[in-house]
C-alpha positions in Angstrom: 8.0 11.9 1.2 10.3 11.4 -2.1 12.9 9.1 -3.0 15.0 8.4 -5.6 14.1 6.1 -8.5 18.0 4.2 -7.9 17.4 3.5 -4.4 13.6 1.8 -5.2 14.9 0.0 -8.1 17.9 -1.7 -6.3 15.6 -2.9 -3.6 17.1 -0.7 -0.9 13.8 0.7 -0.4 10.3 -0.9 0.7 7.4 0.3 -0.8 6.2 1.1 2.6 8.2 3.3 5.5 7.3 3.1 9.2 8.0 6.5 10.6 7.7 7.7 14.3 6.3 11.2 14.4 7.0 13.6 17.3 3.1 14.2 18.1 2.1 11.8 20.9 -1.3 10.3 20.3 -3.2 8.4 22.4 -3.4 5.5 19.7 0.1 5.3 19.1 2.6 8.2 17.6 4.2 5.4 14.6 2.8 6.1 11.2 2.9 4.3 7.5 3.6 5.5 4.6 2.6 3.9 1.6 4.2 4.0 -2.0 1.6 6.0 -4.2 2.7 7.0 -7.3 5.5 7.5 -9.8 6.0 11.7 -9.9 8.5 12.0 -12.5 11.3 10.1 -14.0 14.1 10.6 -11.2 11.9 9.8 -8.0 9.1 8.1 -6.3 6.0 9.2 -4.0 5.0 8.1 -0.7 1.8 9.2 1.0 0.6 8.8 4.8 -2.0 5.7 5.1 -5.4 7.4 6.3 -8.6 5.7 7.6 -11.8 8.2 7.3 -9.6 11.0 6.9 -7.6 10.6 9.6 -4.0 9.3 10.3 -3.5 5.9 10.7 -1.6 5.4 14.2 0.1 2.6 15.9 1.6 2.0 19.4 4.8 0.5 18.1 7.0 0.2 15.1 6.2 -3.6 15.0 2.7 -3.1 14.9 2.8 -0.6 11.9 5.4 -2.6 10.0 3.3 -5.9 10.4 0.0 -4.1 9.7 2.1 -2.4 6.2 3.3 -6.0 5.0 -0.3 -7.4 5.6 -1.8 -4.6 3.6 0.7 -4.9 0.7 0.5 -8.6 0.7 4.2 -9.2 1.3 4.0 -12.1 3.9 2.9 -15.3 2.7 -0.5 -16.9 4.5 0.9 -19.5 7.0 -0.3 -23.1 5.7 -1.3 -25.4 8.2 -1.3 -29.2 8.0 
């Protein structure tokens, strides 16, 4: 997946994308694409999250989003007093 630099720099694009795939899997059918590297001056590249060479599947969008935010350390750690 390739997106424009302007969209990324304006904050319109998150460093991850949760996508519903057409294939039905027993594990779920949502996958996560993470920002991987800059391809050229005008675009950025995203690659699918894999575990042991297989695509990581999630049952619903919320689980996928929560895992992406956890993996990228975007959510603050709750502090209990």
